[in-house]
MARDREN-284580 format. One record per residue (C-alpha): x, y, z; residue number from 1. Coordinates in steps of 0.1 Angstrom, whole numbers, plus 5000, padded with zeros to 4 digits. Layout:
! MARDREN-284580
+------+------+------+-----+
|   px |   py |   pz | num |
+------+------+------+-----+
|    X |    Y |    Z | NUM |
...
+------+------+------+-----+
END
This chain:
! MARDREN-284580
+------+------+------+-----+
|   px |   py |   pz | num |
+------+------+------+-----+
| 6817 | 4800 | 4729 |   1 |
| 6853 | 4810 | 4736 |   2 |
| 6869 | 4843 | 4742 |   3 |
| 6906 | 4854 | 4741 |   4 |
| 6912 | 4890 | 4745 |   5 |
| 6938 | 4917 | 4752 |   6 |
| 6961 | 4939 | 4733 |   7 |
| 6987 | 4926 | 4709 |   8 |
| 7019 | 4910 | 4721 |   9 |
| 7039 | 4941 | 4714 |  10 |
| 7016 | 4963 | 4735 |  11 |
| 7016 | 4939 | 4763 |  12 |
| 7054 | 4940 | 4763 |  13 |
| 7053 | 4978 | 4764 |  14 |
| 7027 | 4977 | 4792 |  15 |
| 7009 | 5006 | 4776 |  16 |
| 6976 | 4992 | 4763 |  17 |
| 6984 | 5003 | 4727 |  18 |
| 7015 | 5001 | 4706 |  19 |
| 7017 | 5039 | 4706 |  20 |
| 7018 | 5044 | 4744 |  21 |
| 7055 | 5035 | 4748 |  22 |
| 7065 | 5064 | 4725 |  23 |
| 7047 | 5092 | 4744 |  24 |
| 7079 | 5109 | 4756 |  25 |
| 7093 | 5109 | 4721 |  26 |
| 7061 | 5125 | 4708 |  27 |
| 7065 | 5153 | 4733 |  28 |
| 7101 | 5160 | 4722 |  29 |
| 7090 | 5159 | 4685 |  30 |
| 7063 | 5185 | 4692 |  31 |
| 7089 | 5207 | 4709 |  32 |
| 7112 | 5204 | 4679 |  33 |
| 7085 | 5210 | 4653 |  34 |
| 7073 | 5241 | 4672 |  35 |
| 7108 | 5255 | 4674 |  36 |
| 7113 | 5249 | 4637 |  37 |
| 7080 | 5266 | 4629 |  38 |
| 7090 | 5298 | 4647 |  39 |
| 7124 | 5300 | 4632 |  40 |
| 7111 | 5293 | 4596 |  41 |
| 7083 | 5319 | 4600 |  42 |
| 7108 | 5346 | 4611 |  43 |
| 7133 | 5335 | 4584 |  44 |
| 7106 | 5334 | 4557 |  45 |
| 7093 | 5369 | 4565 |  46 |
| 7128 | 5384 | 4567 |  47 |
| 7140 | 5367 | 4535 |  48 |
| 7107 | 5369 | 4516 |  49 |
| 7108 | 5332 | 4509 |  50 |
| 7075 | 5315 | 4502 |  51 |
| 7093 | 5281 | 4503 |  52 |
| 7104 | 5288 | 4539 |  53 |
| 7068 | 5299 | 4548 |  54 |
| 7055 | 5268 | 4532 |  55 |
| 7079 | 5247 | 4551 |  56 |
| 7069 | 5266 | 4583 |  57 |
| 7033 | 5258 | 4576 |  58 |
| 7043 | 5222 | 4571 |  59 |
| 7062 | 5223 | 4604 |  60 |
| 7032 | 5237 | 4621 |  61 |
| 7011 | 5209 | 4607 |  62 |
| 7038 | 5185 | 4621 |  63 |
| 7034 | 5201 | 4656 |  64 |
| 6996 | 5199 | 4654 |  65 |
| 6996 | 5165 | 4639 |  66 |
| 7020 | 5150 | 4664 |  67 |
| 6999 | 5168 | 4692 |  68 |
| 6969 | 5150 | 4678 |  69 |
| 6988 | 5118 | 4679 |  70 |
| 6999 | 5124 | 4715 |  71 |
| 6963 | 5132 | 4725 |  72 |
| 6951 | 5100 | 4708 |  73 |
| 6978 | 5080 | 4726 |  74 |
| 6967 | 5095 | 4760 |  75 |
| 6930 | 5088 | 4754 |  76 |
| 6937 | 5053 | 4742 |  77 |
| 6952 | 5044 | 4776 |  78 |
| 6918 | 5049 | 4793 |  79 |
| 6902 | 5017 | 4805 |  80 |
| 6872 | 5002 | 4786 |  81 |
| 6837 | 5009 | 4799 |  82 |
| 6804 | 4992 | 4795 |  83 |
| 6795 | 5018 | 4768 |  84 |
| 6829 | 5017 | 4752 |  85 |
| 6840 | 4981 | 4754 |  86 |
| 6872 | 4988 | 4734 |  87 |
| 6879 | 5020 | 4752 |  88 |
| 6892 | 5049 | 4731 |  89 |
| 6916 | 5029 | 4709 |  90 |
| 6899 | 5040 | 4677 |  91 |
| 6907 | 5076 | 4685 |  92 |
| 6942 | 5069 | 4672 |  93 |
| 6928 | 5061 | 4638 |  94 |
| 6907 | 5093 | 4637 |  95 |
| 6939 | 5112 | 4646 |  96 |
| 6956 | 5096 | 4615 |  97 |
| 6927 | 5108 | 4593 |  98 |
| 6930 | 5144 | 4607 |  99 |
| 6968 | 5143 | 4601 | 100 |
| 6962 | 5134 | 4564 | 101 |
| 6936 | 5161 | 4559 | 102 |
| 6958 | 5187 | 4575 | 103 |
| 6986 | 5177 | 4551 | 104 |
| 6963 | 5179 | 4521 | 105 |
| 6951 | 5214 | 4532 | 106 |
| 6988 | 5226 | 4533 | 107 |
| 6993 | 5213 | 4498 | 108 |
| 6964 | 5233 | 4484 | 109 |
| 6976 | 5265 | 4502 | 110 |
| 7012 | 5260 | 4490 | 111 |
| 7002 | 5254 | 4454 | 112 |
| 6979 | 5285 | 4453 | 113 |
| 7006 | 5307 | 4469 | 114 |
| 7033 | 5295 | 4445 | 115 |
| 7011 | 5303 | 4414 | 116 |
| 7007 | 5338 | 4428 | 117 |
| 7044 | 5342 | 4431 | 118 |
| 7049 | 5332 | 4395 | 119 |
| 7025 | 5360 | 4385 | 120 |
| 7040 | 5385 | 4409 | 121 |
| 7076 | 5377 | 4417 | 122 |
| 7091 | 5387 | 4451 | 123 |
| 7127 | 5394 | 4458 | 124 |
| 7141 | 5366 | 4480 | 125 |
| 7173 | 5367 | 4501 | 126 |
| 7189 | 5334 | 4491 | 127 |
| 7216 | 5333 | 4518 | 128 |
| 7192 | 5337 | 4547 | 129 |
| 7168 | 5312 | 4531 | 130 |
| 7196 | 5286 | 4528 | 131 |
| 7208 | 5291 | 4564 | 132 |
| 7173 | 5287 | 4580 | 133 |
| 7166 | 5257 | 4559 | 134 |
| 7198 | 5240 | 4570 | 135 |
| 7188 | 5245 | 4606 | 136 |
| 7153 | 5231 | 4599 | 137 |
| 7168 | 5200 | 4583 | 138 |
| 7190 | 5193 | 4612 | 139 |
| 7161 | 5196 | 4637 | 140 |
| 7139 | 5174 | 4615 | 141 |
| 7167 | 5147 | 4614 | 142 |
| 7166 | 5147 | 4652 | 143 |
| 7128 | 5142 | 4651 | 144 |
| 7131 | 5114 | 4626 | 145 |
| 7156 | 5097 | 4649 | 146 |
| 7132 | 5100 | 4679 | 147 |
| 7104 | 5083 | 4659 | 148 |
| 7125 | 5058 | 4640 | 149 |
| 7112 | 5028 | 4659 | 150 |
| 7076 | 5041 | 4661 | 151 |
| 7068 | 5042 | 4624 | 152 |
| 7064 | 5004 | 4620 | 153 |
| 7044 | 5000 | 4652 | 154 |
| 7013 | 5022 | 4649 | 155 |
| 6993 | 5039 | 4621 | 156 |
| 6990 | 5069 | 4643 | 157 |
| 7027 | 5072 | 4649 | 158 |
| 7034 | 5064 | 4613 | 159 |
| 7015 | 5096 | 4605 | 160 |
| 7036 | 5116 | 4629 | 161 |
| 7068 | 5101 | 4614 | 162 |
| 7057 | 5108 | 4578 | 163 |
| 7050 | 5144 | 4587 | 164 |
| 7085 | 5149 | 4601 | 165 |
| 7100 | 5131 | 4571 | 166 |
| 7081 | 5153 | 4547 | 167 |
| 7092 | 5184 | 4565 | 168 |
| 7128 | 5172 | 4563 | 169 |
| 7125 | 5166 | 4525 | 170 |
| 7109 | 5201 | 4523 | 171 |
| 7139 | 5216 | 4540 | 172 |
| 7161 | 5199 | 4514 | 173 |
| 7140 | 5216 | 4487 | 174 |
| 7144 | 5250 | 4504 | 175 |
| 7181 | 5245 | 4507 | 176 |
| 7184 | 5238 | 4469 | 177 |
| 7162 | 5267 | 4461 | 178 |
| 7183 | 5290 | 4484 | 179 |
| 7215 | 5279 | 4467 | 180 |
| 7200 | 5285 | 4432 | 181 |
| 7190 | 5320 | 4442 | 182 |
| 7223 | 5327 | 4459 | 183 |
| 7245 | 5317 | 4430 | 184 |
| 7223 | 5324 | 4399 | 185 |
| 7198 | 5351 | 4411 | 186 |
| 7169 | 5330 | 4396 | 187 |
| 7140 | 5341 | 4419 | 188 |
| 7116 | 5316 | 4405 | 189 |
| 7135 | 5289 | 4424 | 190 |
| 7116 | 5299 | 4455 | 191 |
| 7080 | 5291 | 4443 | 192 |
| 7094 | 5261 | 4425 | 193 |
| 7108 | 5248 | 4458 | 194 |
| 7074 | 5255 | 4473 | 195 |
| 7056 | 5234 | 4448 | 196 |
| 7081 | 5206 | 4454 | 197 |
| 7073 | 5207 | 4491 | 198 |
| 7036 | 5205 | 4482 | 199 |
| 7041 | 5176 | 4459 | 200 |
| 7060 | 5157 | 4486 | 201 |
| 7030 | 5160 | 4508 | 202 |
| 7004 | 5144 | 4485 | 203 |
| 7014 | 5107 | 4483 | 204 |
| 7021 | 5105 | 4520 | 205 |
| 6988 | 5121 | 4528 | 206 |
| 6969 | 5098 | 4504 | 207 |
| 6986 | 5066 | 4518 | 208 |
| 6979 | 5076 | 4554 | 209 |
| 6943 | 5085 | 4546 | 210 |
| 6938 | 5053 | 4527 | 211 |
| 6951 | 5031 | 4555 | 212 |
| 6931 | 5049 | 4581 | 213 |
| 6899 | 5046 | 4562 | 214 |
| 6906 | 5009 | 4557 | 215 |
| 6906 | 5005 | 4595 | 216 |
| 6875 | 5027 | 4600 | 217 |
| 6856 | 5006 | 4574 | 218 |
| 6865 | 4976 | 4595 | 219 |
| 6881 | 4959 | 4565 | 220 |
| 6902 | 4927 | 4570 | 221 |
| 6937 | 4936 | 4582 | 222 |
| 6960 | 4941 | 4552 | 223 |
| 6985 | 4915 | 4564 | 224 |
| 6958 | 4888 | 4570 | 225 |
| 6944 | 4864 | 4544 | 226 |
| 6910 | 4850 | 4556 | 227 |
| 6913 | 4821 | 4533 | 228 |
| 6945 | 4812 | 4550 | 229 |
| 6929 | 4816 | 4584 | 230 |
| 6900 | 4794 | 4574 | 231 |
| 6925 | 4768 | 4561 | 232 |
| 6944 | 4767 | 4594 | 233 |
| 6912 | 4762 | 4614 | 234 |
| 6899 | 4735 | 4590 | 235 |
| 6932 | 4717 | 4595 | 236 |
| 6925 | 4714 | 4633 | 237 |
| 6913 | 4680 | 4645 | 238 |
| 6875 | 4675 | 4644 | 239 |
| 6868 | 4708 | 4625 | 240 |
| 6842 | 4702 | 4598 | 241 |
| 6834 | 4737 | 4587 | 242 |
| 6841 | 4774 | 4594 | 243 |
| 6816 | 4801 | 4587 | 244 |
| 6808 | 4837 | 4597 | 245 |
| 6846 | 4844 | 4597 | 246 |
| 6853 | 4881 | 4603 | 247 |
| 6885 | 4900 | 4611 | 248 |
| 6891 | 4938 | 4615 | 249 |
| 6914 | 4962 | 4633 | 250 |
| 6904 | 4982 | 4664 | 251 |
| 6936 | 5002 | 4663 | 252 |
| 6972 | 4997 | 4651 | 253 |
| 6985 | 4964 | 4663 | 254 |
| 6951 | 4952 | 4676 | 255 |
| 6934 | 4929 | 4651 | 256 |
| 6902 | 4912 | 4662 | 257 |
| 6887 | 4880 | 4648 | 258 |
| 6854 | 4861 | 4652 | 259 |
| 6844 | 4827 | 4638 | 260 |
| 6818 | 4801 | 4640 | 261 |
| 6835 | 4767 | 4639 | 262 |
| 6816 | 4734 | 4633 | 263 |
| 6833 | 4706 | 4653 | 264 |
| 6826 | 4669 | 4653 | 265 |
| 6807 | 4661 | 4685 | 266 |
| 6828 | 4630 | 4692 | 267 |
| 6859 | 4651 | 4693 | 268 |
| 6842 | 4676 | 4717 | 269 |
| 6832 | 4647 | 4740 | 270 |
| 6866 | 4632 | 4739 | 271 |
| 6887 | 4663 | 4745 | 272 |
| 6862 | 4686 | 4762 | 273 |
| 6849 | 4719 | 4750 | 274 |
| 6876 | 4739 | 4768 | 275 |
| 6904 | 4720 | 4751 | 276 |
| 6889 | 4724 | 4717 | 277 |
| 6884 | 4761 | 4722 | 278 |
| 6920 | 4764 | 4734 | 279 |
| 6933 | 4747 | 4703 | 280 |
| 6912 | 4768 | 4679 | 281 |
| 6922 | 4801 | 4696 | 282 |
| 6958 | 4790 | 4699 | 283 |
| 6958 | 4783 | 4662 | 284 |
| 6946 | 4818 | 4654 | 285 |
| 6969 | 4835 | 4679 | 286 |
| 7000 | 4815 | 4669 | 287 |
| 6998 | 4818 | 4632 | 288 |
| 6982 | 4853 | 4628 | 289 |
| 6991 | 4871 | 4660 | 290 |
| 6955 | 4877 | 4669 | 291 |
| 6953 | 4883 | 4707 | 292 |
| 6915 | 4890 | 4707 | 293 |
| 6895 | 4862 | 4691 | 294 |
| 6859 | 4850 | 4697 | 295 |
| 6852 | 4815 | 4686 | 296 |
| 6817 | 4799 | 4687 | 297 |
| 6819 | 4761 | 4686 | 298 |
| 6789 | 4745 | 4669 | 299 |
| 6779 | 4708 | 4666 | 300 |
| 6774 | 4693 | 4632 | 301 |
| 6739 | 4700 | 4620 | 302 |
| 6735 | 4731 | 4641 | 303 |
| 6711 | 4756 | 4624 | 304 |
| 6718 | 4793 | 4632 | 305 |
| 6689 | 4810 | 4647 | 306 |
| 6668 | 4779 | 4651 | 307 |
| 6642 | 4779 | 4680 | 308 |
| 6641 | 4748 | 4701 | 309 |
| 6612 | 4739 | 4725 | 310 |
+------+------+------+-----+
END
């Protein structure tokens, strides 16, 4: 049986253990930005009477909490594996993504409920102040997006953090539009409408993030991997007769794992040697599918799984 293990090539390059580790400093800066935005928007929302600003503030707070969860997950994921946790704490990053998604959905429910209340009992809103605070929030969020621009495609955990900041930036745009409408037309309903828009921006992002995180937690086959194609590549290797018990899953973002039982002609094993055969098979998986952690069990033709020999 052969074993090839370690983080993905991207994580090795970063020297961080996970793909998220190299973005730790950027996460800290993003938390500081989100926290500052939250304070400014809360003060601005209370002074202007804008529900949209308060909704955006709640979203910014969720950003700060969500990115903090991401940072905590990144930190835990750097801990070395132990005999009881052979993959270390890598999976914590995926749990963090789930919590981020649930936080976002909770914000949506609160925003929708509050907006309905505003339609029933309108509140006078200061459009000018609402607009000014929203512009400041948008600029700060753009900085956060810039900081995480390279992270979003590297880790599910960091993708969640990026999407939260992106959603908040779009929410700031909605508040800006609402502020301008109130400022120039006096239509106060623009404020709860902007709040609902912010809430609706949250839902698809939350659903997508939650779906992808649950996919990993269920140990489903990585979305960019076709097991039929993997089987075909292995069967094309010299001496391979059959492939069975083929499984693939994801430990954390950028760390796919694969196991397979490969039936190999005994003549080929004798000719090349078991080590060479294993190297070819694992090299095939690593080269074509970027799987750095693979376990391959080589079996002779006629081998019966679980058979007892005296």
